[in-house]
N, CA, C and O of each residue as an XYZ file, in Angstrom:
908
protein
N     129.103     75.538    125.107
C     127.983     74.606    124.879
C     126.673     75.174    125.366
O     125.636     74.993    124.728
N     126.714     75.892    126.543
C     125.501     76.518    127.101
C     125.020     77.628    126.184
O     123.815     77.810    126.005
N     125.962     78.380    125.596
C     125.587     79.467    124.684
C     124.885     78.915    123.464
O     123.935     79.529    122.979
N     125.301     77.827    122.976
C     124.659     77.216    121.814
C     123.241     76.797    122.136
O     122.340     76.973    121.316
N     123.034     76.249    123.310
C     121.671     75.838    123.713
C     120.746     77.041    123.837
O     119.570     76.969    123.479
N     121.297     78.183    124.361
C     120.481     79.392    124.503
C     120.058     79.892    123.134
O     118.907     80.295    122.965
N     120.941     79.879    122.156
C     120.583     80.328    120.811
C     119.531     79.416    120.205
O     118.596     79.857    119.536
N     119.720     78.111    120.466
C     118.734     77.174    119.907
C     117.369     77.393    120.518
O     116.358     77.380    119.815
N     117.330     77.602    121.882
C     116.035     77.845    122.556
C     115.395     79.137    122.079
O     114.180     79.175    121.882
N     116.191     80.227    121.880
C     115.648     81.512    121.435
C     115.102     81.408    120.027
O     114.049     81.961    119.709
N     115.834     80.692    119.187
C     115.337     80.512    117.821
C     114.065     79.689    117.804
O     113.151     79.926    117.013
N     114.032     78.710    118.706
C     112.824     77.885    118.777
C     111.631     78.702    119.259
O     110.496     78.493    118.831
N     111.926     79.666    120.190
C     110.824     80.502    120.719
C     110.285     81.419    119.639
O     109.073     81.579    119.502
N     111.195     82.030    118.862
C     110.751     82.901    117.771
C     109.970     82.113    116.721
O     108.985     82.590    116.158
N     110.435     80.913    116.482
C     109.758     80.078    115.493
C     108.354     79.726    115.981
O     107.386     79.740    115.220
N     108.276     79.412    117.271
C     106.966     79.081    117.841
C     106.027     80.273    117.786
O     104.835     80.118    117.519
N     106.580     81.504    118.047
C     105.761     82.720    118.008
C     105.244     82.962    116.598
O     104.081     83.316    116.403
N     106.113     82.769    115.627
C     105.680     82.965    114.245
C     104.594     81.957    113.865
O     103.623     82.280    113.179
N     104.797     80.729    114.336
C     103.810     79.696    114.006
C     102.432     80.029    114.587
O     101.402     79.682    114.010
N     102.433     80.716    115.753
C     101.140     81.063    116.372
C     100.351     82.070    115.533
O      99.122     82.097    115.598
N     101.038     82.889    114.755
C     100.357     83.912    113.938
C      99.953     83.379    112.559
O      99.327     84.087    111.771
N     100.319     82.126    112.279
C      99.985     81.567    110.970
C      98.614     80.897    111.025
O      98.235     80.263    112.010
N      97.896     81.066    109.930
C      96.616     80.389    109.781
C      95.541     80.836    110.751
O      94.656     80.052    111.093
N      95.598     82.079    111.200
C      94.589     82.585    112.135
C      93.271     82.827    111.417
O      93.248     83.363    110.309
N      92.192     82.435    112.043
C      90.853     82.668    111.492
C      90.295     83.949    112.119
O      89.991     83.971    113.311
N      90.160     85.009    111.327
C      89.693     86.283    111.916
C      88.262     86.198    112.437
O      87.861     87.032    113.249
N      87.488     85.224    111.997
C      86.113     85.071    112.469
C      86.021     84.362    113.820
O      84.966     84.369    114.455
N      87.112     83.756    114.255
C      87.103     83.045    115.533
C      88.324     83.444    116.354
O      89.221     82.630    116.576
N      88.358     84.700    116.805
C      89.526     85.143    117.589
C      89.648     84.428    118.924
O      90.726     84.389    119.517
N      88.531     83.855    119.403
C      88.610     83.142    120.674
C      89.437     81.880    120.582
O      89.906     81.377    121.603
N      89.628     81.355    119.381
C      90.405     80.137    119.181
C      91.876     80.420    118.921
O      92.662     79.491    118.739
N      92.260     81.706    118.902
C      93.659     82.044    118.610
C      94.544     81.619    119.772
O      94.087     81.505    120.910
N      95.815     81.388    119.468
C      96.785     81.112    120.543
C      96.968     82.344    121.438
O      96.458     83.426    121.146
N      97.705     82.150    122.527
C      97.868     83.205    123.539
C      98.557     84.438    122.975
O      98.119     85.560    123.228
N      99.622     84.245    122.217
C     100.392     85.392    121.742
C      99.600     86.270    120.772
O      99.641     87.492    120.919
N      98.875     85.714    119.782
C      98.051     86.566    118.920
C      96.945     87.282    119.699
O      96.610     88.430    119.405
N      96.367     86.571    120.724
C      95.344     87.234    121.534
C      95.923     88.449    122.266
O      95.324     89.524    122.299
N      97.101     88.243    122.847
C      97.732     89.340    123.573
C      98.073     90.500    122.647
O      97.884     91.666    122.993
N      98.586     90.157    121.449
C      98.937     91.204    120.484
C      97.693     91.962    120.028
O      97.718     93.185    119.892
N      96.593     91.217    119.790
C      95.353     91.860    119.370
C      94.808     92.775    120.477
O      94.301     93.863    120.204
N      94.922     92.309    121.737
C      94.454     93.117    122.858
C      95.247     94.421    122.980
O      94.689     95.500    123.176
N      96.585     94.277    122.854
C      97.436     95.468    122.934
C      97.126     96.426    121.794
O      97.072     97.638    121.998
N      96.919     95.880    120.573
C      96.611     96.733    119.423
C      95.277     97.447    119.611
O      95.151     98.637    119.323
N      94.260     96.691    120.110
C      92.946     97.300    120.340
C      93.029     98.386    121.400
O      92.445     99.459    121.251
N      93.772     98.095    122.488
C      93.912     99.097    123.547
C      94.611    100.342    123.025
O      94.217    101.466    123.336
N      95.651    100.130    122.230
C      96.374    101.270    121.667
C      95.467    102.082    120.741
O      95.522    103.311    120.738
N      94.620    101.387    119.943
C      93.709    102.080    119.036
C      92.700    102.917    119.815
O      92.407    104.057    119.452
N      92.164    102.325    120.907
C      91.199    103.070    121.730
C      91.846    104.308    122.329
O      91.258    105.390    122.339
N      93.060    104.135    122.825
C      93.773    105.274    123.411
C      94.024    106.357    122.368
O      93.849    107.545    122.637
N      94.439    105.930    121.167
C      94.695    106.907    120.107
C      93.432    107.642    119.690
O      93.445    108.858    119.499
N      92.310    106.876    119.544
C      91.052    107.524    119.165
C      90.578    108.500    120.246
O      90.129    109.606    119.946
N      90.685    108.071    121.508
C      90.294    108.960    122.598
C      91.152    110.212    122.646
O      90.653    111.319    122.850
N      92.441    110.020    122.456
C      93.343    111.162    122.443
C      93.041    112.111    121.281
O      93.094    113.331    121.434
N      92.720    111.524    120.105
C      92.378    112.353    118.945
C      91.093    113.138    119.200
O      90.999    114.317    118.859
N      90.092    112.464    119.809
C      88.836    113.157    120.114
C      89.066    114.272    121.114
O      88.506    115.360    120.973
N      89.887    114.013    122.124
C      90.199    115.033    123.121
C      90.909    116.216    122.489
O      90.583    117.370    122.769
N      91.887    115.924    121.631
C      92.609    117.002    120.963
C      91.690    117.793    120.044
O      91.822    119.011    119.924
N      90.740    117.087    119.382
C      89.808    117.774    118.491
C      88.958    118.779    119.262
O      88.772    119.915    118.823
N      88.441    118.347    120.424
C      87.652    119.255    121.247
C      88.471    120.431    121.749
O      87.997    121.567    121.762
N      89.703    120.156    122.164
C      90.572    121.221    122.637
C      90.927    122.178    121.503
O      91.061    123.384    121.715
N      91.080    121.629    120.297
C      91.403    122.473    119.153
C      90.252    123.421    118.831
O      90.465    124.597    118.539
N      89.015    122.888    118.890
C      87.848    123.742    118.638
C      87.738    124.840    119.689
O      87.445    125.992    119.367
N      87.975    124.476    120.952
C      87.916    125.470    122.022
C      89.013    126.516    121.837
O      88.786    127.708    122.046
N      90.200    126.061    121.444
C      91.303    126.984    121.211
C      90.970    127.954    120.082
O      91.231    129.153    120.184
N      90.381    127.417    118.985
C      90.024    128.277    117.858
C      88.943    129.277    118.255
O      88.958    130.432    117.829
N      88.004    128.809    119.079
C      86.953    129.712    119.558
C      87.544    130.857    120.367
O      87.138    132.009    120.214
N      88.493    130.540    121.217
C      89.135    131.586    122.021
C      89.954    132.524    121.135
O      90.019    133.727    121.387
N      90.581    131.964    120.093
C      91.324    132.821    119.167
C      90.381    133.771    118.430
O      90.719    134.933    118.203
N      89.201    133.277    118.059
C      88.230    134.124    117.372
C      87.742    135.259    118.274
O      87.413    136.344    117.794
N      87.698    134.999    119.593
C      87.243    136.025    120.532
C      88.311    137.068    120.822
O      88.016    138.140    121.350
N      89.537    136.754    120.478
C      90.643    137.631    120.850
C      90.491    139.057    120.321
O      90.691    139.995    121.093
N      90.140    139.280    119.017
C      90.014    140.672    118.539
C      88.957    141.464    119.303
O      89.164    142.633    119.629
N      87.807    140.811    119.590
C      86.756    141.512    120.318
C      87.193    141.833    121.749
O      86.915    142.916    122.263
N      87.871    140.889    122.379
C      88.361    141.127    123.739
C      89.375    142.273    123.759
O      89.377    143.096    124.674
N      90.237    142.316    122.738
C      91.210    143.408    122.670
C      90.506    144.752    122.497
O      90.879    145.747    123.118
N      89.467    144.765    121.632
C      88.722    146.009    121.417
C      88.015    146.440    122.702
O      88.013    147.621    123.048
N      87.413    145.474    123.409
C      86.754    145.798    124.680
C      87.760    146.326    125.693
O      87.487    147.278    126.422
N      88.910    145.702    125.724
C      89.946    146.142    126.665
C      90.389    147.571    126.359
O      90.509    148.402    127.258
N      90.632    147.844    125.075
C      91.053    149.189    124.701
C      89.967    150.216    125.027
O      90.261    151.329    125.463
N      88.700    149.822    124.809
C      87.595    150.728    125.116
C      87.534    151.019    126.609
O      87.330    152.162    127.019
N      87.711    149.974    127.422
C      87.680    150.167    128.870
C      88.875    150.980    129.358
O      88.755    151.781    130.285
N      90.021    150.768    128.729
C      91.189    151.579    129.091
C      90.925    153.051    128.787
O      91.252    153.928    129.587
N      90.324    153.315    127.611
C      89.999    154.693    127.237
C      89.011    155.298    128.225
O      89.158    156.451    128.630
N      87.992    154.509    128.617
C      87.020    155.006    129.579
C      87.683    155.278    130.928
O      87.380    156.265    131.598
N      88.596    154.381    131.313
C      89.274    154.573    132.599
C      90.126    155.842    132.580
O      90.173    156.587    133.559
N      90.797    156.076    131.449
C      91.628    157.276    131.341
C      90.763    158.532    131.386
O      91.137    159.536    131.994
N      89.584    158.461    130.724
C      88.704    159.629    130.644
C      87.593    159.595    131.683
O      86.589    160.292    131.542
N      87.767    158.786    132.727
C      86.695    158.613    133.711
C      86.289    159.935    134.360
O      85.102    160.228    134.499
N      87.266    160.715    134.748
C      86.952    161.981    135.423
C      86.213    162.929    134.486
O      85.275    163.612    134.897
N      86.643    162.969    133.221
C      85.970    163.820    132.235
C      84.540    163.344    132.010
O      83.617    164.154    131.920
N      84.358    162.012    131.919
C      83.012    161.471    131.717
C      82.110    161.791    132.901
O      80.923    162.061    132.716
N      82.650    161.765    134.105
C      81.854    162.107    135.279
C      81.414    163.570    135.220
O      80.266    163.892    135.525
N      82.326    164.445    134.831
C      81.973    165.858    134.713
C      80.901    166.067    133.640
O      79.974    166.856    133.821
N      81.041    165.353    132.523
C      80.047    165.478    131.452
C      78.681    164.978    131.910
O      77.650    165.554    131.562
N      78.684    163.893    132.699
C      77.411    163.390    133.206
C      76.751    164.405    134.123
O      75.541    164.618    134.057
N      77.548    165.027    134.975
C      76.996    166.049    135.875
C      76.433    167.217    135.070
O      75.370    167.746    135.395
N      77.153    167.619    134.015
C      76.674    168.711    133.172
C      75.355    168.356    132.485
O      74.440    169.176    132.401
N      75.278    167.110    131.993
C      74.038    166.669    131.335
C      72.890    166.642    132.331
O      71.781    167.069    132.009
N      73.142    166.146    133.535
C      72.089    166.101    134.547
C      71.607    167.505    134.905
O      70.408    167.726    135.078
N      72.538    168.452    135.015
C      72.146    169.829    135.310
C      71.344    170.427    134.161
O      70.380    171.161    134.379
N      71.754    170.104    132.927
C      71.022    170.617    131.755
C      69.603    170.065    131.727
O      68.649    170.787    131.437
N      69.475    168.765    132.035
C      68.148    168.154    132.058
C      67.276    168.801    133.123
O      66.090    169.045    132.898
N      67.863    169.078    134.283
C      67.099    169.723    135.345
C      66.636    171.116    134.928
O      65.513    171.524    135.224
N      67.521    171.845    134.232
C      67.143    173.171    133.754
C      66.000    173.087    132.745
O      65.071    173.893    132.770
N      66.087    172.091    131.854
C      65.021    171.927    130.870
C      63.710    171.535    131.545
O      62.639    171.982    131.134
N      63.794    170.705    132.573
C      62.580    170.311    133.286
C      61.935    171.508    133.974
O      60.711    171.606    134.061
N      62.776    172.413    134.461
C      62.224    173.604    135.106
C      61.474    174.478    134.120
O      60.565    175.216    134.497
N      61.862    174.391    132.844
C      61.186    175.182    131.821
C      59.883    174.541    131.355
O      59.112    175.149    130.612
N      59.647    173.315    131.795
C      58.393    172.650    131.451
C      57.412    172.839    132.600
O      57.687    172.404    133.718
N      56.289    173.470    132.352
C      55.333    173.676    133.442
C      54.628    172.387    133.808
O      54.539    171.461    133.001
N      54.134    172.336    135.018
C      53.295    171.224    135.436
C      51.839    171.544    135.156
O      51.522    172.572    134.557
N      50.962    170.662    135.590
C      49.533    170.891    135.373
C      49.086    172.226    135.957
O      48.346    172.981    135.325
N      49.549    172.503    137.174
C      49.094    173.695    137.872
C      49.611    174.978    137.224
O      49.047    176.049    137.450
N      50.679    174.886    136.416
C      51.274    176.088    135.821
C      50.716    176.414    134.448
O      51.003    177.484    133.912
N      49.935    175.530    133.869
C      49.492    175.734    132.485
C      48.624    176.972    132.333
O      48.798    177.737    131.385
N      47.698    177.176    133.250
C      46.823    178.361    133.145
C      47.634    179.646    133.212
O      47.361    180.599    132.483
N      48.645    179.668    134.100
C      49.488    180.854    134.215
C      50.293    181.074    132.939
O      50.508    182.214    132.526
N      50.737    179.988    132.315
C      51.512    180.110    131.081
C      50.639    180.654    129.947
O      51.082    181.510    129.180
N      49.426    180.171    129.841
C      48.520    180.686    128.811
C      48.259    182.168    129.031
O      48.185    182.942    128.077
N      48.121    182.556    130.293
C      47.920    183.972    130.601
C      49.154    184.784    130.223
O      49.022    185.915    129.754
N      50.372    184.219    130.421
C      51.605    184.932    130.051
C      51.683    185.169    128.556
O      52.105    186.237    128.111
N      51.271    184.164    127.772
C      51.280    184.340    126.305
C      50.302    185.441    125.910
O      50.614    186.287    125.072
N      49.127    185.424    126.512
C      48.114    186.428    126.207
C      48.601    187.830    126.597
O      48.432    188.792    125.847
N      49.203    187.923    127.774
C      49.683    189.228    128.234
C      50.844    189.736    127.384
O      51.005    190.944    127.208
N      51.654    188.813    126.856
C      52.754    189.232    125.983
C      52.221    189.915    124.742
O      52.810    190.887    124.269
N      51.115    189.423    124.206
C      50.521    190.051    123.031
C      49.857    191.378    123.364
O      50.020    192.367    122.649
N      49.105    191.384    124.462
C      48.421    192.626    124.839
C      49.424    193.711    125.210
O      49.202    194.895    124.958
N      50.539    193.282    125.818
C      51.558    194.261    126.193
C      52.204    194.929    125.000
O      52.766    196.015    125.137
N      52.139    194.314    123.841
C      52.680    194.900    122.610
C      51.604    195.596    121.791
O      51.836    196.005    120.653
N      50.423    195.724    122.389
C      49.350    196.432    121.694
C      48.682    195.621    120.609
O      48.026    196.181    119.731
N      48.840    194.297    120.656
C      48.219    193.448    119.637
C      46.802    193.081    120.061
O      46.466    193.061    121.245
N      46.000    192.797    119.070
C      44.621    192.369    119.332
C      44.497    190.884    118.980
O      44.819    190.459    117.871
N      44.023    190.115    119.953
C      43.826    188.685    119.725
C      42.462    188.446    119.091
O      41.422    188.706    119.697
N      42.487    187.955    117.883
C      41.243    187.545    117.233
C      40.959    186.062    117.471
O      39.824    185.604    117.337
N      42.010    185.321    117.827
C      41.846    183.894    118.087
C      42.900    183.468    119.105
O      44.082    183.782    118.962
N      42.459    182.756    120.123
C      43.369    182.172    121.111
C      42.682    180.910    121.620
O      41.940    180.948    122.601
N      42.941    179.780    120.935
C      42.181    178.560    121.202
C      43.132    177.392    121.485
O      43.755    176.861    120.566
N      43.243    176.993    122.758
C      44.034    175.789    123.072
C      43.415    174.560    122.416
O      42.192    174.426    122.364
N      44.259    173.669    121.918
C      43.783    172.471    121.250
C      43.839    171.251    122.152
O      43.900    171.363    123.376
N      43.817    170.085    121.522
C      43.834    168.825    122.253
C      45.258    168.515    122.720
O      46.214    168.628    121.953
N      45.379    168.128    123.970
C      46.683    167.779    124.522
C      47.179    166.483    123.888
O      46.433    165.509    123.783
N      48.436    166.477    123.468
C      49.063    165.284    122.894
C      50.060    164.748    123.920
O      51.025    165.428    124.267
N      49.823    163.531    124.402
C      50.668    162.949    125.441
C      51.787    162.133    124.793
O      51.536    161.235    123.989
N      53.015    162.462    125.158
C      54.179    161.711    124.714
C      54.626    160.791    125.851
O      53.873    160.545    126.793
N      55.865    160.282    125.754
C      56.350    159.344    126.774
C      56.466    160.001    128.148
O      55.980    159.468    129.145
N      57.119    161.168    128.188
C      57.377    161.801    129.478
C      56.901    163.245    129.541
O      57.142    163.931    130.534
N      56.245    163.701    128.522
C      55.733    165.071    128.541
C      54.460    165.133    127.712
O      54.130    164.216    126.959
N      53.751    166.257    127.881
C      52.517    166.485    127.118
C      52.690    167.772    126.317
O      53.320    168.726    126.773
N      52.125    167.778    125.131
C      52.243    168.924    124.231
C      50.862    169.547    124.043
O      49.887    168.855    123.749
N      50.797    170.871    124.220
C      49.525    171.582    124.077
C      49.636    172.574    122.931
O      50.376    173.551    123.045
N      48.920    172.355    121.822
C      48.922    173.333    120.723
C      47.879    174.426    120.981
O      46.798    174.160    121.506
N      48.226    175.652    120.601
C      47.320    176.786    120.784
C      47.246    177.528    119.457
O      48.255    178.034    118.966
N      46.059    177.591    118.882
C      45.865    178.338    117.633
C      45.660    179.808    117.983
O      44.781    180.154    118.773
N      46.488    180.670    117.382
C      46.375    182.098    117.679
C      46.312    182.890    116.375
O      46.844    182.492    115.339
N      45.627    184.042    116.483
C      45.617    185.031    115.396
C      45.599    186.405    116.056
O      44.684    186.751    116.804
N      46.642    187.175    115.751
C      46.746    188.513    116.316
C      46.881    189.517    115.184
O      47.344    189.187    114.092
N      46.472    190.737    115.459
C      46.621    191.821    114.485
C      47.350    192.974    115.161
O      47.198    193.207    116.360
N      48.142    193.688    114.373
C      48.883    194.826    114.894
C      49.954    195.243    113.919
O      50.000    194.774    112.782
N      50.804    196.120    114.371
C      51.865    196.616    113.498
C      52.988    195.581    113.371
O      53.138    194.691    114.208
N      53.746    195.725    112.327
C      54.788    194.752    112.006
C      55.784    194.600    113.148
O      56.091    193.486    113.572
N      56.289    195.735    113.645
C      57.305    195.679    114.697
C      56.727    195.116    115.992
O      57.423    194.428    116.739
N      55.452    195.409    116.256
C      54.840    194.871    117.474
C      54.684    193.351    117.382
O      54.879    192.635    118.364
N      54.331    192.872    116.186
C      54.216    191.420    116.002
C      55.589    190.760    116.180
O      55.703    189.710    116.814
N      56.621    191.380    115.619
C      57.973    190.848    115.788
C      58.395    190.837    117.242
O      58.994    189.871    117.713
N      58.081    191.916    117.961
C      58.438    191.973    119.384
C      57.668    190.917    120.170
O      58.199    190.340    121.118
N      56.419    190.663    119.783
C      55.609    189.654    120.460
C      56.233    188.266    120.310
O      56.303    187.507    121.277
N      56.684    187.936    119.108
C      57.307    186.621    118.911
C      58.589    186.498    119.733
O      58.900    185.423    120.245
N      59.331    187.599    119.859
C      60.535    187.565    120.684
C      60.173    187.375    122.152
O      60.844    186.633    122.870
N      59.102    188.053    122.601
C      58.668    187.912    123.992
C      58.259    186.470    124.289
O      58.559    185.939    125.358
N      57.573    185.843    123.336
C      57.149    184.452    123.528
C      58.376    183.540    123.633
O      58.418    182.630    124.461
N      59.364    183.798    122.785
C      60.584    182.973    122.815
C      61.347    183.140    124.117
O      62.066    182.231    124.531
N      61.201    184.296    124.775
C      61.946    184.575    126.002
C      61.161    184.272    127.268
O      61.616    184.594    128.366
N      60.006    183.668    127.139
C      59.254    183.280    128.330
C      60.049    182.269    129.137
O      60.854    181.518    128.584
N      59.821    182.249    130.447
C      60.554    181.318    131.305
C      60.217    179.870    130.987
O      61.018    178.970    131.237
N      59.039    179.651    130.441
C      58.626    178.313    130.031
C      58.819    178.154    128.529
O      58.818    179.140    127.792
N      58.984    176.909    128.074
C      59.226    176.649    126.652
C      57.939    176.813    125.861
O      56.948    176.127    126.112
N      57.967    177.733    124.902
C      56.861    177.929    123.964
C      57.473    178.098    122.584
O      58.386    178.905    122.409
N      56.989    177.356    121.611
C      57.494    177.467    120.243
C      56.351    177.848    119.315
O      55.196    177.490    119.546
N      56.692    178.572    118.272
C      55.697    179.014    117.291
C      55.900    178.241    115.991
O      57.025    178.085    115.516
N      54.802    177.765    115.428
C      54.856    176.959    114.210
C      53.821    177.465    113.212
O      52.832    178.095    113.588
N      54.063    177.181    111.937
C      53.106    177.457    110.862
C      52.708    178.937    110.841
O      51.528    179.277    110.758
N      53.718    179.805    110.918
C      53.440    181.243    110.928
C      52.985    181.719    109.553
O      53.558    181.355    108.526
N      51.954    182.531    109.561
C      51.463    183.179    108.340
C      51.239    184.647    108.681
O      50.508    184.956    109.622
N      51.857    185.552    107.931
C      51.714    186.994    108.152
C      51.218    187.634    106.871
O      51.704    187.327    105.783
N      50.254    188.519    107.005
C      49.708    189.187    105.838
C      48.986    190.454    106.223
O      48.820    190.752    107.406
N      48.554    191.203    105.220
C      47.801    192.433    105.452
C      46.408    192.102    105.955
O      45.777    191.148    105.500
N      45.939    192.902    106.897
C      44.587    192.692    107.410
C      43.567    192.920    106.295
O      42.658    192.114    106.094
N      43.731    194.010    105.587
C      42.879    194.326    104.439
C      43.812    194.703    103.299
O      44.912    195.206    103.530
N      43.383    194.465    102.101
C      44.257    194.693    100.949
C      44.803    196.118    100.917
O      45.979    196.318    100.613
N      43.975    197.101    101.224
C      44.423    198.499    101.181
C      44.154    199.147    102.532
O      43.474    200.171    102.602
N      44.669    198.577    103.580
C      44.474    199.105    104.929
C      45.459    200.241    105.150
O      46.673    200.034    105.129
N      44.937    201.434    105.359
C      45.788    202.612    105.505
C      46.607    202.562    106.785
O      47.669    203.179    106.869
N      46.114    201.825    107.790
C      46.833    201.762    109.061
C      48.089    200.908    108.962
O      48.983    201.009    109.802
N      48.155    200.086    107.956
C      49.316    199.233    107.774
C      49.374    198.059    108.736
O      50.419    197.425    108.875
N      48.257    197.760    109.407
C      48.236    196.632    110.335
C      48.365    195.303    109.591
O      47.911    195.149    108.457
N      48.988    194.372    110.260
C      49.159    193.021    109.729
C      48.479    192.026    110.660
O      48.170    192.331    111.812
N      48.261    190.860    110.142
C      47.790    189.775    111.003
C      48.849    188.662    111.000
O      49.604    188.494    110.042
N      48.872    187.938    112.068
C      49.758    186.771    112.160
C      48.952    185.596    112.692
O      48.349    185.656    113.763
N      48.963    184.547    111.919
C      48.364    183.298    112.368
C      49.491    182.304    112.660
O      50.456    182.205    111.902
N      49.359    181.590    113.741
C      50.401    180.635    114.111
C      49.827    179.611    115.082
O      48.754    179.786    115.658
N      50.580    178.553    115.232
C      50.269    177.554    116.269
C      51.378    177.602    117.293
O      52.524    177.253    117.010
N      51.021    178.039    118.491
C      51.987    178.049    119.589
C      51.919    176.692    120.285
O      50.835    176.196    120.592
N      53.053    176.116    120.523
C      53.099    174.825    121.215
C      53.858    175.001    122.525
O      54.989    175.486    122.555
N      53.218    174.602    123.576
C      53.871    174.604    124.875
C      53.860    173.182    125.419
O      53.092    172.330    124.973
N      54.709    172.956    126.369
C      54.937    171.591    126.824
C      54.926    171.560    128.351
O      55.329    172.520    129.007
N      54.471    170.473    128.888
C      54.530    170.284    130.333
C      54.977    168.854    130.611
O      54.726    167.944    129.821
N      55.641    168.673    131.742
C      56.088    167.338    132.096
C      54.943    166.568    132.729
O      54.047    167.150    133.341
N      54.983    165.260    132.576
C      53.973    164.389    133.181
C      54.431    164.015    134.587
O      55.607    163.733    134.817
N      53.493    164.017    135.509
C      53.848    163.570    136.852
C      53.968    162.044    136.838
O      53.502    161.413    135.889
N      54.579    161.430    137.861
C      54.808    159.971    137.864
C      53.545    159.154    137.618
O      53.589    158.128    136.939
N      52.417    159.607    138.169
C      51.171    158.863    137.965
C      50.763    158.883    136.500
O      50.289    157.877    135.973
N      50.946    160.027    135.838
C      50.589    160.131    134.415
C      51.536    159.293    133.559
O      51.110    158.672    132.585
N      52.812    159.275    133.917
C      53.775    158.458    133.172
C      53.393    156.987    133.258
O      53.401    156.277    132.253
N      53.058    156.531    134.468
C      52.679    155.133    134.654
C      51.391    154.815    133.916
O      51.270    153.755    133.301
N      50.417    155.739    133.973
C      49.148    155.523    133.269
C      49.373    155.446    131.763
O      48.723    154.660    131.074
N      50.298    156.267    131.251
C      50.610    156.247    129.825
C      51.251    154.923    129.432
O      50.928    154.365    128.384
N      52.169    154.409    130.275
C      52.793    153.119    129.998
C      51.767    151.993    130.028
O      51.788    151.101    129.181
N      50.864    152.042    131.014
C      49.839    151.002    131.123
C      48.924    151.019    129.898
O      48.544    149.968    129.382
N      48.575    152.218    129.442
C      47.698    152.316    128.266
C      48.380    151.760    127.024
O      47.739    151.090    126.214
N      49.684    152.033    126.863
C      50.404    151.503    125.704
C      50.538    149.987    125.787
O      50.410    149.285    124.784
N      50.798    149.489    127.000
C      50.908    148.031    127.164
C      49.578    147.362    126.870
O      49.542    146.305    126.239
N      48.489    147.960    127.315
C      47.171    147.392    127.063
C      46.837    147.416    125.572
O      46.277    146.463    125.032
N      47.195    148.532    124.913
C      46.946    148.634    123.470
C      47.764    147.611    122.704
O      47.286    147.032    121.729
N      49.019    147.383    123.150
C      49.855    146.390    122.483
C      49.353    144.979    122.701
O      49.497    144.127    121.825
N      48.757    144.718    123.871
C      48.263    143.376    124.152
C      47.010    143.031    123.353
O      46.744    141.861    123.079
N      46.239    144.062    122.979
C      45.003    143.814    122.251
C      45.225    143.632    120.764
O      44.313    143.224    120.044
N      46.447    143.934    120.288
C      46.719    143.790    118.843
C      46.926    142.317    118.467
O      47.164    142.005    117.300
């Protein structure tokens, strides 16, 4: 008998619950019975949780994809660093060699005080080969970033082999001197002596001292600011 009453009460409860969901006015949720209100609250809470979880997953997915996109570059960087680490000792030796080479090249560039001596060396190289200087005119100094270039217009006359030896002597000077725009020809159309002339532009170079380097940078910065 008690079991029958329990079934009747349970059926009555389900019936009452169903009745609470009937005829609900969606425009007035405040007037709903307790059970529909509770169900609506649970549904809304679940929806908020799902939306928040979806937004969180979306952000994590974008971050994950971004990290995946970085993976090839990171692998390449890693391989490059591994290669550098393996060749570190060789790279150090190469750096030392480059530094020594640069120092040697700097030694071949005269400073301000050495320019007069260098011009005299070029002149003596020609006279030592029996050549006659018809022209020896230093030009305008051209200032570069870390060095200055001095062009020298020269014209010498003499025998062919002496002119050739002179160019070799210039190339073998302790300081860097290069010859450009060489022109060689007969002094006179029918010169019995067989003398030739050589016209050329000799270019020598000197390094700028720190004050000149800074002044050059300041001048370029000032010129750039006025544009």
